[in-house]
C-alpha angles and dihedrals in degrees: 000000000000128000106319135174111243096176132021107277125199171350096225147226092052123229117252118274097036112130127222112233121215122180137167140143122286110274096025092111104256094146093053094046092047093049091053092046091051090048090050096048106026093154096048108038138048131174121240111241110229125219121232142175094215117105119258117267119227110293096013117130128211111246092015107060096016141339098251110212133176116245089251094051092046091051092047092051091047090055090048091055094244094139129080087199138345140170145167107261124223091343093276096128095253120119127213129188149155116249116220088229089066091064096047108109113240113244106274091356116144097197126115117219120233117206114208098200141142126259095266091051090047091054090053091049092049091057089056098037108030090172094057114122109238124204129183119203110205139177121243088249142350088251090058090050090052090051091053093048091050093046090061089065092205102102134078120231090256091052092049091049090049093049092048091050090052091044091054091054091046093050089052088061097045092107089068087075126084092226136027124196125188114220101213091138124011096229093051092047091050090050091049093051090045090054090052092049090050091049092056095043100251096120135015 
């Protein structure tokens, strides 16, 4: 499978300020594909910076890797309606979310914002931006995803089992997206996503 339309997208071109939604299970390679897309289209695309309550990891920078918020600040901004979507991830007590300000188009800025969010977050964004293009990056199989997770060597057995359980639920909802792209090889996945973005008038 390459990039395919699963629902009827459009109309295009899109009005300014509409985000592009990209989802996919943990370990499928979203970060690598996104990095290559941003390198290919630096003047057309930018990645939304998520907010989180988890502490920064070594080398991470506030406002670049994440907006690092205290639990109190995150809760206050939730109550104020500052988030397009947010959730507690993997039940670890840390919250993640997309600030509305991240989607706001910069004055005179030509870039389209890509949201790297899970399926629940994508559903919330679709209710607010029905025109938003939605793409789901998937592995060729759940077994291949498990192989990739294990090859990272950073997860416990419990963590891998939890991620695979979540991935199975996410894959079951992939048909909610307008497009699905299989990430067998990174370069092919990037080309497939690029073709979709060209089709809908985001890039040239």
